C-alpha positions, 0 to 999 in steps of 0.5 A: 499506542496504549494496549491494542486501542487507539486512544488519542488523535496523535495515535490515530494520525501516526497509524495512518501516516505509517500505513500511507507510507507503507502503501506508497513503498509497496506500490513503488516496489511493485512498479519498479519490479514490473518496470525492470521486467519490462526493461529486460524484455520479460514482459512486453506491455505499455510501460506507463500503464503497467507501472500505474496499475502495479502501483495502484493495485499494491497501494489500495491493497495495503490501505484495505489491510490497514482498514481491516486492522484499524477496526477489525470488529467493524470490517469482519 
């Protein structure tokens, strides 16, 4: 990236590739932490639903932040 703007398609693709990878990692971390809590008995809930909700919530939150950072003038 040159400066603070995205000038080429390559920069745009690299930004979103990075943000989707970050969203996936964050979602996975949330899902694993709740799975561990459920496995040790700290939380008593349906495992699949718990992991799914944790993953999707974190994933969508990171994508929302990515959109806000990509074009801050349009999202503020």
